C-alpha positions as CSV (number, residue, x, y, z in Angstrom):
1,M,0.0,0.0,0.0
2,R,1.5,3.3,-1.1
3,T,0.9,5.5,1.9
4,V,1.6,9.1,2.9
5,V,1.8,9.8,6.6
6,V,1.7,13.5,7.5
7,G,3.1,14.6,10.9
8,A,5.6,11.7,10.9
9,S,8.6,13.3,12.5
10,G,7.4,12.6,16.1
11,G,4.6,11.3,18.3
12,L,1.8,9.2,17.0
13,G,2.5,10.2,13.4
14,R,6.0,8.8,13.6
15,C,4.7,5.6,15.3
16,I,2.1,5.1,12.6
17,G,4.5,5.8,9.7
18,V,7.2,3.5,11.0
19,G,4.6,0.9,12.0
20,L,2.9,0.8,8.6
21,A,6.3,0.4,6.9
22,Q,7.1,-2.5,9.2
23,R,3.8,-4.1,8.1
24,G,4.7,-3.9,4.5
25,A,3.4,-0.5,3.3
26,R,5.6,1.7,1.1
27,V,5.5,5.0,3.0
28,A,6.3,8.7,2.4
29,L,6.8,10.5,5.7
30,L,6.0,14.2,5.7
31,A,6.7,16.8,8.3
32,R,8.5,20.1,8.8
33,R,11.6,18.8,10.8
34,L,13.7,17.2,8.1
35,E,16.4,15.8,10.5
36,R,13.8,14.1,12.7
37,L,12.0,12.9,9.5
38,E,15.1,11.3,8.0
39,S,15.7,9.5,11.3
40,A,12.1,8.2,11.2
41,A,12.6,7.1,7.5
42,R,15.8,5.1,8.5
43,E,13.8,3.4,11.3
44,A,11.0,2.6,8.9
45,G,13.3,0.9,6.4
46,R,15.3,1.7,3.2
47,D,12.3,2.2,1.0
48,A,10.7,4.9,3.2
49,L,10.8,8.5,2.0
50,A,11.4,11.6,4.0
51,I,9.8,14.6,2.4
52,P,9.6,18.0,4.1
53,C,6.2,19.6,4.3
54,D,4.7,22.6,6.1
55,V,1.0,21.8,6.4
56,T,0.2,25.5,7.0
57,D,1.5,26.4,3.5
58,A,-0.5,25.3,0.4
59,G,2.5,25.3,-1.9
60,S,4.5,23.2,0.4
61,C,1.6,20.7,0.7
62,R,1.3,20.4,-3.1
63,R,5.0,20.0,-3.6
64,A,5.3,17.3,-0.9
65,I,2.3,15.3,-2.1
66,N,3.4,15.5,-5.7
67,A,6.9,14.4,-4.8
68,A,5.5,11.5,-2.8
69,A,3.3,10.4,-5.6
70,A,6.2,10.6,-8.1
71,E,8.5,8.5,-5.9
72,L,5.8,6.0,-4.8
73,G,4.2,5.7,-8.3
74,G,0.9,7.0,-6.9
75,I,-0.8,7.3,-3.6
76,E,-3.4,4.8,-2.2
77,A,-3.6,6.0,1.3
78,L,-3.2,9.2,3.4
79,V,-2.9,9.5,7.2
80,Y,-3.1,12.9,8.8
81,A,-1.7,13.0,12.3
82,P,-0.5,16.5,13.2
83,A,-2.2,18.2,16.2
84,I,-1.4,20.9,18.6
85,G,-3.3,21.5,21.9
86,P,-2.5,24.7,23.6
87,L,-3.4,24.7,27.3
88,A,-5.3,27.9,28.3
89,R,-8.7,28.9,29.5
90,L,-10.9,30.2,26.7
91,V,-10.9,33.7,28.2
92,D,-7.1,33.8,28.0
93,L,-6.7,32.5,24.4
94,D,-5.5,35.2,21.9
95,A,-6.2,35.3,18.2
96,D,-2.7,34.0,17.3
97,T,-3.2,30.8,19.4
98,W,-6.6,30.2,17.9
99,R,-5.1,30.5,14.4
100,R,-2.2,28.2,15.2
101,A,-4.6,25.5,16.4
102,F,-6.8,25.8,13.3
103,D,-3.9,26.1,10.9
104,T,-2.4,22.8,12.1
105,N,-5.5,20.8,13.2
106,V,-7.9,21.8,10.4
107,I,-6.6,23.9,7.6
108,G,-3.5,21.7,7.2
109,A,-5.7,18.7,6.8
110,A,-7.7,20.5,4.1
111,L,-4.6,21.6,2.2
112,V,-2.9,18.2,2.3
113,T,-6.1,16.4,1.3
114,A,-6.8,18.8,-1.6
115,A,-3.3,18.1,-3.0
116,A,-3.8,14.3,-2.6
117,I,-7.3,14.0,-4.0
118,P,-6.3,13.4,-7.6
119,H,-4.0,10.6,-6.6
120,L,-6.5,9.1,-4.1
121,S,-9.3,9.2,-6.7
122,I,-7.3,7.3,-9.3
123,A,-6.6,4.6,-6.7
124,E,-10.0,4.7,-5.0
125,G,-7.9,5.0,-1.9
126,R,-8.5,5.8,1.7
127,A,-7.7,8.8,4.0
128,V,-7.5,8.6,7.8
129,Y,-7.5,11.6,10.1
130,L,-6.6,11.3,13.8
131,S,-9.4,12.9,15.9
132,S,-9.9,12.9,19.7
133,V,-12.5,11.6,22.2
134,S,-12.5,15.1,23.7
135,A,-14.1,16.4,20.5
136,S,-16.2,13.4,19.5
137,V,-17.2,11.5,22.6
138,T,-16.6,13.2,26.0
139,P,-17.5,16.7,27.1
140,P,-14.9,19.4,26.4
141,W,-11.9,19.4,28.7
142,P,-11.4,22.7,30.6
143,G,-8.3,24.4,29.4
144,L,-8.2,22.6,26.0
145,G,-10.9,24.6,24.3
146,A,-8.9,25.5,21.2
147,Y,-7.9,21.9,20.7
148,V,-11.4,20.5,21.2
149,V,-13.1,23.1,19.0
150,S,-10.5,22.6,16.2
151,K,-10.8,18.8,16.4
152,A,-14.6,19.1,16.2
153,A,-14.1,21.2,13.0
154,L,-11.7,18.5,11.7
155,D,-14.5,15.9,12.2
156,K,-16.9,18.0,10.0
157,L,-14.1,18.5,7.5
158,V,-13.8,14.8,7.0
159,D,-17.6,14.5,6.6
160,A,-17.5,17.3,4.0
161,W,-14.7,15.6,2.0
162,R,-16.7,12.4,2.0
163,A,-19.8,14.2,0.7
164,E,-17.9,15.5,-2.3
165,H,-15.7,12.5,-3.0
166,A,-17.6,9.3,-2.6
167,D,-15.0,7.4,-4.5
168,I,-12.5,7.8,-1.6
169,G,-12.9,6.2,1.8
170,F,-12.6,8.9,4.4
171,T,-12.3,7.8,8.0
172,R,-12.3,9.8,11.2
173,L,-10.1,7.8,13.7
174,V,-11.2,8.9,17.2
175,V,-8.3,8.2,19.6
176,G,-8.4,8.1,23.4
177,D,-5.4,8.5,25.7
178,C,-2.5,6.8,24.0
179,G,0.8,5.9,25.5
180,G,2.8,7.0,22.5
181,G,6.3,5.9,21.7
182,K,9.7,6.5,23.1
183,G,12.6,8.7,22.1
184,D,11.8,10.7,19.0
185,S,8.4,8.9,18.9
186,R,7.4,10.4,22.3
187,T,4.3,12.5,22.1
188,E,5.0,16.2,22.3
189,F,1.4,17.2,22.8
190,A,1.9,18.7,26.3
191,D,5.3,20.3,25.6
192,G,5.1,24.0,26.4
193,W,2.1,23.7,28.7
194,D,2.0,25.9,31.8
195,R,2.8,23.3,34.5
196,A,1.0,25.3,37.2
197,L,-2.2,25.4,35.1
198,A,-1.9,21.7,34.2
199,A,-1.6,20.8,37.9
200,E,-4.7,22.9,38.6
201,L,-6.8,21.4,35.8
202,G,-5.6,17.8,36.1
203,P,-7.7,16.9,39.2
204,I,-10.7,18.5,37.5
205,W,-10.2,16.2,34.4
206,V,-10.0,13.2,36.7
207,Q,-13.1,14.3,38.8
208,R,-15.2,14.6,35.7
209,G,-14.1,11.2,34.4
210,L,-12.2,12.7,31.4
211,L,-8.8,11.4,32.4
212,S,-9.0,7.7,33.4
213,G,-5.3,6.9,33.7
214,A,-5.6,4.0,31.3
215,L,-3.7,4.2,28.0
216,I,-3.9,2.6,24.6
217,D,-0.8,0.7,23.5
218,V,0.6,2.5,20.5
219,D,1.1,-0.8,18.6
220,D,-2.7,-1.4,19.0
221,L,-3.3,2.0,17.4
222,V,-1.0,1.2,14.5
223,E,-2.8,-2.1,14.0
224,V,-6.2,-0.3,13.7
225,V,-4.8,2.2,11.2
226,H,-3.3,-0.7,9.2
227,A,-6.7,-2.5,9.2
228,I,-8.6,0.6,8.1
229,L,-6.2,1.1,5.1
230,R,-6.4,-2.5,4.1
231,T,-10.2,-2.5,4.0
232,G,-11.7,-3.0,0.6
233,A,-12.8,0.0,-1.5
234,T,-16.5,-1.0,-1.3
235,A,-16.6,-0.8,2.5
236,S,-17.4,2.5,4.3
237,L,-15.7,3.3,7.6
238,P,-16.8,6.8,8.4
239,S,-15.7,6.7,12.0
240,V,-13.7,4.3,14.2
241,T,-13.0,4.8,17.9
242,V,-10.0,3.4,19.8
243,A,-10.3,4.0,23.5
244,P,-8.3,2.4,26.4
245,R,-9.9,-0.5,28.1
246,A,-11.2,0.4,31.5
247,R,-9.1,-0.6,34.5
248,K,-10.5,-3.0,37.0
249,A,-11.6,-1.3,40.2
250,P,-9.4,-2.1,43.2
251,R,-10.7,-4.8,45.5
């Protein structure tokens, strides 16, 4: 399966890109940080491609997708994994923070998909977008308003793409708390958070049942992505949810 994974220089995107390559996919790994990207490509295997891409720039998205299609001989699958989640109360969010969240979490997905559509249509391919239980399942998490609102917009974006391109399988992959990888594959989602605010909000998340303490194994997440991409073109998978199994209550 000729697959483009966006956001593959770190975190879940890197885990998915490397994991798909190890399961036999031919992968093009896209992200801004070329050195980290090249490291991921080496881990994925000699046939993996490292292609720089800034998802906030339409020209960069077109160049990266076209380069991937040329090197792979087409694109059959797209996985969009980038996400930023600034920690701040809504009243304290400024316009630049809102724009950064939407640029990466929503607009980037639209730009990359627009560039990939001609290739995916030829292959009757699939596209998977990592969403969040905080946007699709649970009530919003206090302090993560920009992230939750932008991920909810991503959910609708996936629906809109599906409405206009029925020949392509669009899937929203709703992900609960995931353990992530190690080293360069470590999730960077909380990097830059105000630690004092995180310490204040953490107990509220737990009290409201938003943060359970259970985690999804990243290998299980990769298996789900792999299974979605291998599903036949005639099957529709509009939404798939992967959540951690509830822990047993102490006796």
